[in-house]
Structure formats: C-alpha cells, structure tokens
C-alpha positions as CSV (number, residue, x, y, z in Angstrom):
1,M,104.4,64.8,4.4
2,A,103.8,60.5,4.1
3,I,106.4,58.1,4.5
4,K,105.9,54.6,2.3
5,T,108.2,51.4,2.5
6,L,108.9,49.0,0.0
7,I,110.5,45.8,1.3
8,K,112.2,43.3,-1.2
9,R,113.0,39.8,0.8
10,S,116.0,38.2,0.4
11,E,117.3,40.4,-2.0
12,Y,120.5,41.9,-2.2
13,H,122.2,44.6,-4.5
14,D,125.9,46.0,-4.1
15,S,125.8,49.3,-2.2
16,V,127.2,51.5,-4.1
17,T,124.2,50.7,-6.6
18,L,121.6,51.3,-3.4
19,M,123.5,55.0,-3.3
20,L,123.3,55.7,-6.8
21,V,119.1,54.6,-6.9
22,A,118.7,56.5,-3.3
23,R,120.3,59.5,-5.2
24,E,118.0,59.3,-8.8
25,L,115.1,58.8,-6.0
26,S,116.0,62.1,-3.7
27,R,115.8,64.0,-7.4
28,L,112.2,63.1,-8.2
29,P,109.6,66.0,-8.0
30,G,107.6,66.1,-4.9
31,V,110.3,63.7,-3.0
32,S,111.1,65.2,-0.3
33,D,113.6,62.0,1.6
34,A,114.3,58.6,0.6
35,A,116.5,55.8,1.6
36,V,117.3,52.4,-0.2
37,V,119.6,50.1,2.1
38,M,119.6,46.9,3.8
39,A,117.8,46.0,7.2
40,T,120.6,45.9,9.5
41,E,120.4,47.2,13.1
42,A,122.5,50.6,12.3
43,N,120.1,51.0,9.2
44,K,116.7,50.7,11.1
45,G,118.3,53.4,13.2
46,L,119.3,55.8,10.8
47,L,115.9,55.0,9.1
48,K,114.5,56.0,12.1
49,N,116.7,59.3,12.3
50,A,115.7,60.1,9.6
51,G,111.8,60.0,9.9
52,L,112.1,57.5,7.4
53,L,111.1,54.3,9.6
54,T,108.1,52.3,9.6
55,L,106.5,49.6,11.7
56,E,106.9,46.5,8.9
57,V,110.4,47.4,8.8
58,E,111.0,46.8,12.2
59,S,110.7,43.3,12.4
60,I,112.5,42.4,9.0
61,T,116.1,41.1,9.1
62,A,119.5,42.1,7.8
63,N,119.5,40.1,4.2
64,D,115.9,42.0,3.3
65,L,116.2,45.6,1.2
66,V,114.6,48.8,2.1
67,I,113.1,51.4,-0.2
68,A,112.0,54.2,1.5
69,V,110.6,57.8,0.6
70,S,108.7,60.5,1.5
71,G,107.0,63.2,0.1
72,P,103.0,64.2,-0.7
73,L,101.1,61.0,-0.7
74,E,99.8,60.6,-3.8
75,I,103.7,60.2,-5.6
76,L,104.5,57.6,-3.3
77,D,103.3,54.7,-5.0
78,T,105.1,56.2,-8.3
79,A,108.6,57.0,-6.7
80,L,108.4,53.0,-5.7
81,A,107.9,51.9,-8.7
82,E,110.8,54.0,-10.4
83,A,112.7,52.6,-7.8
84,E,112.2,49.4,-8.9
85,K,112.7,50.2,-12.1
86,L,115.8,51.9,-11.5
87,L,117.4,48.6,-9.6
88,S,116.5,46.5,-12.6
89,G,118.2,48.9,-15.1
90,K,121.6,48.8,-12.1
91,Q,122.0,45.4,-12.2
92,A,121.7,45.5,-16.4
93,V,125.1,43.8,-18.1
94,I,126.2,46.1,-20.4
95,K,128.3,44.1,-23.5
96,T,131.5,46.0,-25.0
97,G,132.9,43.3,-26.6
98,E,135.8,43.8,-23.8
99,F,136.7,40.5,-22.4
100,H,136.0,40.6,-18.8
101,P,137.0,37.5,-17.3
102,K,134.3,35.5,-14.5
103,T,137.3,33.4,-12.4
104,L,139.8,34.3,-11.0
105,R,141.3,31.7,-12.8
106,S,140.5,33.1,-16.5
107,A,141.6,36.2,-15.1
108,V,145.0,34.7,-14.4
109,R,145.2,33.1,-17.7
110,A,144.3,36.8,-19.3
111,N,146.5,38.0,-17.9
112,P,149.7,35.6,-17.0
113,N,151.9,38.9,-16.2
114,A,149.9,39.5,-12.9
115,N,151.6,39.3,-9.8
116,I,148.8,40.7,-7.6
117,A,145.0,40.1,-6.9
118,V,143.0,42.7,-5.3
119,I,139.7,41.1,-3.8
120,S,136.5,42.9,-3.2
121,V,133.3,40.4,-3.2
122,A,131.5,39.4,0.1
123,G,132.9,38.5,3.4
124,R,131.8,34.8,3.1
125,Y,133.3,34.4,-0.4
126,A,136.4,36.5,0.4
127,A,138.5,33.8,2.1
128,A,138.6,31.8,-1.0
129,E,138.7,33.5,-3.5
130,A,142.2,34.5,-1.2
131,W,143.3,30.8,-1.1
132,D,143.0,31.1,-5.0
133,A,144.9,33.7,-5.4
134,L,147.7,33.0,-3.4
135,H,147.8,29.5,-5.1
136,Y,148.2,31.0,-8.2
137,G,151.6,33.0,-6.8
138,L,150.1,35.8,-6.4
139,H,150.5,39.0,-3.8
140,V,146.9,39.9,-2.5
141,L,145.0,43.2,-1.4
142,L,142.1,41.5,1.0
143,F,139.9,44.8,0.8
144,S,136.8,42.9,1.5
145,D,135.8,42.4,5.4
146,N,133.9,39.6,7.9
147,V,136.7,37.7,6.9
148,S,137.1,35.0,10.1
149,L,140.3,35.6,12.3
150,E,140.8,31.9,11.5
151,D,141.0,33.0,8.4
152,E,143.1,35.1,8.1
153,I,145.9,33.4,10.2
154,A,145.8,30.6,7.9
155,L,146.0,32.9,5.1
156,K,148.7,34.7,6.5
157,R,151.1,31.8,7.5
158,Y,150.4,30.6,3.9
159,A,152.0,33.9,2.3
160,V,154.8,33.9,4.4
161,E,155.7,30.7,4.0
162,H,155.7,31.2,0.5
163,G,157.2,34.6,0.1
164,L,153.8,36.4,-0.5
165,L,151.9,39.4,0.4
166,M,149.0,38.7,2.1
167,M,147.4,41.8,2.6
168,G,144.3,43.1,4.6
169,P,140.9,41.4,5.1
170,G,140.0,45.1,5.6
171,A,142.7,46.4,4.0
172,G,142.1,49.7,1.9
173,T,144.9,51.3,1.1
174,A,148.5,50.0,-0.8
175,I,151.0,51.8,-3.1
176,L,153.3,49.4,-4.6
177,N,156.0,50.3,-6.6
178,G,154.0,53.3,-7.9
179,V,150.6,51.7,-8.4
180,A,148.2,52.8,-6.3
181,L,145.0,50.2,-5.1
182,G,142.0,50.9,-2.9
183,F,141.8,53.9,-1.1
184,A,145.4,55.6,-1.9
185,N,146.5,58.9,-3.6
186,V,148.9,60.6,-5.9
187,L,151.8,60.9,-4.6
188,P,155.8,60.9,-5.6
189,M,158.2,58.4,-5.4
190,G,160.6,58.5,-2.8
191,P,162.6,57.6,0.0
192,V,160.2,56.4,2.7
193,G,158.5,53.4,2.8
194,I,155.6,52.6,5.1
195,V,154.2,49.2,6.3
196,S,150.6,50.0,8.4
197,A,147.9,48.1,9.8
198,A,145.3,51.4,8.7
199,G,144.5,52.5,5.5
200,T,144.0,56.3,6.0
201,G,146.6,56.4,8.9
202,L,149.3,55.2,5.5
203,Q,146.8,57.8,3.5
204,E,147.4,60.9,6.1
205,V,151.4,59.9,6.6
206,S,152.1,59.7,3.1
207,T,149.9,63.0,2.1
208,L,151.5,64.5,4.6
209,L,155.4,63.8,3.7
210,A,154.3,64.5,-0.3
211,K,153.0,68.1,1.0
212,Q,156.8,68.4,2.3
213,G,158.2,67.3,-1.4
214,V,159.0,63.2,0.2
215,G,157.9,60.8,-1.9
216,I,157.3,56.8,-0.6
217,S,159.1,53.9,-2.4
218,Q,156.4,51.5,-1.0
219,G,153.0,51.5,1.4
220,I,151.9,48.2,2.6
221,G,148.5,47.9,4.5
222,T,148.4,45.0,6.6
223,G,144.9,45.3,7.4
224,G,143.4,46.3,11.0
225,R,143.7,43.2,12.4
226,D,147.1,42.4,12.0
227,L,149.2,43.3,15.1
228,R,146.4,41.0,17.1
229,E,147.9,38.4,19.4
230,E,146.3,35.8,17.9
231,V,147.7,37.0,14.4
232,G,151.2,37.8,15.8
233,G,151.7,40.9,13.0
234,L,152.4,38.6,10.5
235,M,152.1,40.7,7.7
236,M,153.5,43.6,9.2
237,L,157.1,42.0,9.7
238,A,156.7,40.7,6.3
239,G,156.3,44.1,5.2
240,L,159.5,45.2,7.6
241,R,161.6,42.8,6.3
242,A,160.9,43.2,2.6
243,L,161.4,47.3,3.0
244,Q,164.4,46.7,5.3
245,D,166.1,44.7,1.9
246,D,164.9,47.2,-0.7
247,P,167.8,49.1,-1.8
248,A,164.9,51.9,-2.2
249,T,163.7,52.6,1.1
250,R,166.5,54.5,3.7
251,V,163.4,55.6,6.0
252,I,160.8,53.0,7.6
253,I,157.6,54.5,9.5
254,L,155.1,51.8,10.9
255,V,151.7,52.8,11.4
256,S,149.5,50.6,13.6
257,K,146.6,51.7,16.5
258,P,148.3,50.2,19.7
259,P,149.4,46.3,19.0
260,A,148.9,43.3,21.9
261,L,152.1,43.6,24.0
262,S,154.0,41.0,22.6
263,V,153.8,41.6,19.3
264,A,154.9,45.1,19.2
265,R,158.2,43.8,21.4
266,T,158.2,41.2,18.1
267,V,158.1,43.9,15.6
268,L,160.6,46.6,17.7
269,D,162.9,43.7,17.8
270,Q,162.8,43.4,14.0
271,A,163.4,46.8,13.5
272,A,166.0,47.0,15.6
273,L,167.7,44.5,13.7
274,G,167.7,47.0,10.3
275,D,170.6,49.7,9.6
276,K,167.6,51.8,8.8
277,L,166.4,54.7,10.6
278,T,162.6,53.5,11.7
279,V,159.9,55.6,13.3
280,V,157.0,53.8,15.5
281,C,153.7,55.2,15.1
282,F,151.5,52.8,17.6
283,L,149.0,55.4,18.2
284,G,149.4,57.0,21.6
285,G,151.0,54.1,22.4
286,D,154.2,53.1,25.0
287,R,157.4,55.1,23.6
288,T,159.4,53.5,25.9
289,L,158.7,49.7,24.6
290,K,162.5,49.5,23.0
291,V,165.6,51.9,23.0
292,S,167.1,52.0,20.1
293,E,169.4,54.0,18.0
294,T,167.7,53.5,14.4
295,L,164.2,53.8,16.1
296,R,161.6,56.7,16.7
297,F,158.8,56.8,18.4
298,T,156.0,59.2,17.6
299,S,152.2,59.2,19.2
300,T,150.2,60.7,16.1
301,L,150.2,60.4,12.5
302,E,151.4,64.3,11.7
303,E,154.6,63.1,14.2
304,A,155.6,60.4,12.1
305,A,155.0,62.3,8.9
306,F,157.3,65.3,10.0
307,L,159.8,62.9,11.9
308,G,160.3,60.2,8.6
309,A,160.6,63.8,6.4
310,Q,163.2,65.1,8.4
311,E,165.0,61.9,8.9
312,A,165.1,61.3,5.2
313,M,166.1,65.0,4.0
314,A,168.5,64.7,6.6
315,T,169.7,61.3,4.9
316,D,169.9,63.0,1.2
317,R,172.2,65.6,2.4
318,G,174.4,63.8,4.6
319,E,173.0,66.0,7.3
320,T,170.5,66.9,10.6
321,K,167.7,69.1,10.2
322,Q,165.4,70.3,13.2
323,R,162.1,70.6,11.6
324,S,159.1,71.3,14.2
325,L,155.7,70.8,13.6
326,P,152.9,73.2,11.9
327,T,151.0,75.1,14.1
328,N,147.4,75.2,14.2
329,K,146.0,77.2,11.3
330,G,143.7,79.7,13.2
331,G,144.5,77.9,16.9
332,E,145.1,81.6,18.0
333,H,141.2,82.1,17.4
334,A,139.7,79.6,19.4
335,P,139.2,81.7,22.4
336,V,137.7,84.2,19.8
337,V,135.7,81.1,18.4
338,H,134.4,79.7,22.1
339,S,133.4,83.0,23.6
340,R,130.7,83.6,20.4
341,L,129.3,80.1,21.5
342,Q,126.4,79.7,23.8
343,P,126.1,78.6,27.9
344,G,125.3,75.3,27.4
345,Q,126.9,74.9,24.2
346,R,130.0,71.8,25.6
347,F,131.0,69.6,23.7
348,L,132.5,68.4,20.0
349,R,131.3,65.7,17.3
350,G,134.0,64.2,15.6
351,L,132.0,62.7,12.3
352,F,134.9,60.8,10.7
353,S,135.2,58.7,7.6
354,G,138.6,57.3,8.5
355,G,138.9,54.8,11.3
356,T,142.3,55.5,12.1
357,L,142.0,59.6,12.2
358,C,138.6,58.6,14.3
359,Y,141.4,57.2,16.4
360,E,143.9,59.7,16.1
361,A,141.3,62.6,16.9
362,Q,140.6,60.8,19.9
363,V,144.5,60.4,21.1
364,I,145.3,64.3,20.9
365,W,141.3,64.7,23.0
366,H,142.4,62.0,25.5
367,N,145.1,64.7,26.2
368,L,143.7,67.5,25.8
369,L,139.9,67.3,27.5
370,P,138.9,67.1,30.9
371,D,135.6,64.7,30.2
372,P,135.7,61.4,28.2
373,V,135.1,61.3,24.3
374,L,132.7,58.7,23.4
375,S,133.0,56.9,19.8
376,N,131.7,53.6,18.4
377,A,135.3,53.3,18.0
378,P,137.0,53.7,21.2
379,L,140.4,54.0,22.4
380,D,138.7,52.2,25.7
381,E,135.7,50.1,25.8
382,V,134.5,51.8,29.5
383,N,133.9,54.5,26.5
384,R,132.1,53.3,24.1
385,L,129.0,54.4,22.7
386,P,125.8,53.2,23.4
387,D,124.0,54.1,20.6
388,S,125.9,54.6,17.6
389,T,123.7,56.7,15.8
390,R,123.1,59.0,18.6
391,S,126.3,61.5,19.8
392,Q,126.6,61.7,24.0
393,G,128.9,64.0,25.2
394,H,132.0,64.9,24.0
395,T,131.4,62.0,20.6
396,A,133.5,60.7,17.7
397,V,131.9,58.5,15.7
398,D,133.8,56.4,12.9
399,L,131.1,56.2,9.9
400,G,133.3,53.9,8.5
401,E,132.9,51.2,10.9
402,E,131.1,47.6,9.1
403,E,127.9,48.6,11.2
404,F,127.6,51.9,8.9
405,T,129.1,50.1,6.1
406,V,127.3,47.0,5.8
407,G,124.2,47.8,2.9
408,R,125.7,50.9,2.2
409,P,128.9,52.5,0.7
410,H,131.6,53.5,2.5
411,P,131.7,57.2,3.9
412,M,134.5,58.5,1.3
413,I,132.7,57.3,-1.7
414,D,129.1,58.7,0.2
415,N,128.4,61.5,2.0
416,D,124.8,60.7,2.4
417,L,124.8,59.3,6.3
418,R,127.6,62.3,7.3
419,I,125.7,65.0,5.8
420,R,122.3,63.5,7.7
421,R,124.8,63.2,10.7
422,L,125.9,66.9,10.5
423,F,122.3,67.6,10.4
424,Q,121.4,66.1,13.8
425,E,124.5,67.5,15.7
426,A,123.5,70.9,13.8
427,R,120.5,70.8,15.8
428,D,121.6,69.8,18.9
429,P,121.7,72.9,21.1
430,E,124.5,71.4,23.4
431,V,127.2,71.0,20.3
432,A,130.1,73.3,20.4
433,V,132.1,72.1,17.6
434,V,131.8,69.7,14.7
435,M,134.9,68.2,12.9
436,L,135.1,66.5,10.1
437,D,137.8,64.5,7.9
438,V,137.9,65.1,3.9
439,V,139.9,62.2,2.3
440,L,140.8,62.8,-1.5
441,G,142.5,60.3,-4.0
442,Y,141.3,57.1,-6.3
443,G,138.4,55.3,-5.5
444,A,137.4,58.3,-3.0
445,H,134.3,60.8,-3.8
446,P,134.9,62.6,-6.8
447,D,134.1,65.7,-5.8
448,P,133.3,66.0,-1.9
449,A,133.4,69.4,-1.2
450,S,131.1,70.0,-3.9
451,E,128.3,67.9,-1.5
452,L,129.9,69.2,2.0
453,A,130.4,72.7,1.9
454,P,126.5,72.9,0.9
455,A,125.6,70.8,3.7
456,V,128.0,72.8,6.5
457,R,126.1,75.5,5.2
458,R,122.7,74.3,5.6
459,A,123.7,72.9,9.1
460,R,125.2,76.4,10.3
461,E,121.6,78.0,9.5
462,I,119.6,75.7,11.3
463,A,122.1,76.8,14.1
464,R,121.7,80.1,14.0
465,E,118.2,79.9,13.1
466,S,118.3,78.3,17.0
467,G,120.2,81.7,18.0
468,R,123.6,79.3,18.0
469,E,126.7,79.6,16.0
470,L,127.9,75.7,14.7
471,P,131.9,76.3,14.2
472,V,133.0,73.9,12.2
473,V,136.6,71.9,11.5
474,A,138.1,69.8,9.0
475,S,141.0,68.4,7.5
476,V,141.5,67.3,3.5
477,T,143.6,64.3,3.3
478,G,145.3,64.8,-0.1
479,T,147.8,66.5,-2.5
480,E,147.7,68.0,-5.3
481,G,148.1,65.5,-7.7
482,D,144.5,64.0,-6.5
483,P,141.5,63.8,-9.3
484,Q,139.9,65.9,-7.0
485,G,141.9,68.9,-6.7
486,M,142.8,69.7,-3.2
487,T,143.2,73.6,-3.2
488,R,139.8,73.4,-5.4
489,Q,138.6,71.4,-2.0
490,V,139.5,73.4,0.4
491,C,138.6,76.5,-1.1
492,M,135.1,75.6,-1.1
493,L,135.1,74.4,2.3
494,E,136.8,77.6,3.7
495,E,134.6,79.3,1.6
496,A,131.3,77.2,3.5
497,G,133.0,78.7,7.0
498,V,134.9,76.0,7.1
499,A,138.1,76.3,8.6
500,V,140.3,73.7,7.0
501,C,143.8,72.5,9.2
502,E,146.8,71.5,7.8
503,S,146.9,67.8,9.1
504,N,144.0,65.6,11.4
505,A,146.1,66.2,14.1
506,A,146.1,70.1,14.0
507,A,142.5,69.9,13.2
508,S,141.2,67.8,16.4
509,R,144.0,70.2,18.5
510,L,142.1,73.3,17.3
511,A,138.0,71.5,17.7
512,G,139.6,71.0,21.4
513,R,140.2,73.8,21.8
514,I,137.2,75.6,21.0
515,A,134.9,72.9,22.9
516,M,137.3,73.5,25.9
517,R,135.7,75.5,28.9
518,D,138.3,77.3,29.7
519,V,140.7,78.6,26.9
C-alpha cells in the first residue's frame, strides 16, 4: 500500500467542500483512504494517526491545503488528478436565475423587513460584517469564531445600547419566535425561555423539555465567552431582561459553563429582580451564590430541563407537582457489562461533537470516578490532554473545538474524524467503554446513524478480534420532529449494539459505572 500527497500552497476552500471531495475520493476504486484538509497542526496529527502523513507535509503551514490518498501505487496519480478536478468543480457557480445578494447592504435592500442577520464567514472578516449588520439595525447571530475578545466586547456594548441582540461570536444555536437558526431542533412553542452561552446546551435542554411535552418561547444563544469577566455577561443579561418582559415566557432557564464570579453575581441579581421562576444551570458550579424564592440551581442540563418542565407544568395547573429524574436506561446492567471486560480494560473514552455535552459528562465523571478525566476542553487546566489526537487514561474529547474544525466541517456535520477516532480507541486494549453524543436537527448531518452504526459494528469487531468486548454508550439530542427522525436514529444505533440513553447525563453516568473498577 502506497501513500501520495498533493500540496496546494495558500489555497483555501470551505470545509464542506473539503469534506465532500474527501468522500468522493474515498469511493474511487482502489483508494483505501483519503483526506483533504488544511495543514493545521491538529490535522497533521490526524493524518499521522491515519497513516497518511508524509515528510513533505510536516513542514507546510496551516494556510496550505493537503490532499492525501493511499492505495496501490498505480492509481494514486489518477486519484490526485480527480481530487483537483473535484475541487475545481465544487467551486463552479451554478446560475439559477435567482437573486443572491453579494453584500449585506444588497441583502438588506432586497429584504427590507428582515430584522436579523446570520453571519458565518472566516473569522478575520466576521467582526466587520457584524458591525455592518448592527449599523443596519439588525439583531445578529454570529456563528463565526476566531473573533477577538476586544471586538466581541465592542459589538455587544453597541448592541445593548441600541436594543439589539448580538449573539456570538461562536453562537451556534438560537430559536427566535419559533424560527430555528444554526444548529437547532424542531420544537413546540411553550412557556419556557432559555438564554444559553452554549449551543449544544441549548439544544439538550430544549429537546429534553420537548420530550416531556413542554415547549419554549425563545432560545437565545450568547456565545461561549459571554460570561467571562471581560465581557461581563452582556448578552446573558440582555436576553434575561427580554424574557423577564416577555408575556409568553413564564419560566426562564439560564445555561452556561461556570462563569466568572463577579458576572455570576450580576446575572443572579438581575434574575432575582424578576417574578418569574428562573432555573440556573452553571454546569457543576456553585449552587449557593444567591438565595431567592424565584431561583433554582442545578448542576446538569438534564436537571435544568426536568426542573424547568416541572415548574412550567405546575404554573399551568396552579399546583406543585414533584417529578423525579429518569433512571439510567440499562444502568442496572453496568456490573454485568463490566464483568465481561478484560482486566486491562480500565478507561472510558468520550468522543463528543457537542462541547457542552463534553463538559457535562466531565462534571458527572468528576463526581463518579476516582481518577481524573483528561480533555482538550477540561474542567480544570491541570487535566488538559497533552495531545488532543491521542487519548490517555480516562479521556473526553471535544471534536468541535477549534483545533479540529479549522479546515474541516464541524463533527455534527461530518462523522469522518469521530469514526477514525472510534477505530483508534477500539484498538486500545485499555479502553473499557466508549461514549458518543449524537445531535440531530437543522444543520446537523442528515442521517448520522447511517454512518455511526456501521462504524460501531466495525469498532466492536476490531476489539473482538483481540479477545475483548467494547461497550458503546450514546445519547441522542433531538425530537421526533427533527428531519433525521429520532426514533429511526435510535433504532439504528441500538441494532449496532449501542446502549442509547435518554440524555447526555444519563449516558455519562452509565459509561462511568461501566468503567468503574468496583461496581
């Protein structure tokens, strides 16, 4: 088997184009593997782990494009030529006769009633586009990241002064007046309003509400840095005030990783001023920051959703109704599964597409496991994974972190990176259990289980070939209304041997108990 690479200096294509070209290359007769990526350090590490890294690639920069193929030597030149042809073809402009504005100004002129701009461009251009949108009086969902903290602060201050929402940078999800923006799910309208500094956190909470028959009034994303001390929670506060004034919102849920202490106090002071029950989920954070009859504190997304639903239904009925969290699906079987493991199988490995889901899992594992969990997005910097491309001990990897998404699509769209990592974990004799999150909805992969289920089967075969069992646990964030079909996705995963749980928290508990030495 031979490997050949083609380097395109200073050539840029969007990540979806690179994904589609790589997929088509992989389908060519004789090609055993293919990658089409920007030459970031993380991508070089991934190429090395896949056996596709050559010496010439090691010295190039993140601005360069790499096309790598493996297979019989006689087909490689043809495959690389086909890659160039595919890249050229993907860039072709299809003329449909439909008007497509080329600038924000022309878009505003063509749509004078529009009141929001969704911006997804390379980070170095994103702030300028956001300023233009705000100056046109538009709310902004800034999907792009790689925006400086100084730009974020200035944009948000301007937005607050002018009564506008400036969601982001890095705001992947919002649901405004029933309209889903970015990664979001098909949800019923209802009495619960959510302000979240975490996209997948908003998705997990809103879909868990929907599974209990409770809808949302608004879902406002703020971007992950909003509750840092420098930013001051500007958009969390703006969203909170908007929901406090909104007659359709009767219960409010706030979601974030632990904020700066001064920002947390400011947000909670504002929450306590309102007369609406407010559920506060600062993941794993301090529950004792403020005492108020209108505040409820939770440490997981699951708790926040169930408490929010309880309060919403109690408000509807004018009564208090106690509800308990669901038990782990199959949790009672954790000791049985553990007993089938070999003595050397000791560690859990979480492969996440959702950063907040990765964080919630770590919160649960911190309280469940005696040993630390390493991560590229750790609870504490002391537990940072030295090399994000290789697991070590208990590991939780956020594959949606910027180091993995520069030059390749987000893992909610493209399963390739996670499948490669799954096979890597399957070959590790120390792995006791693998956990996956599967996120459905608009913008996500149209049929993730169609790729993940066969990959799980193959991963378990790899383990069995070495005399080991490989338990795989998963959660599915979504609703029955999502275009992927939640029941169908769950069934496909279960048929592949995956233990699918009702929530990310439940899956985390189950995976943790399987990995425990004493169960």
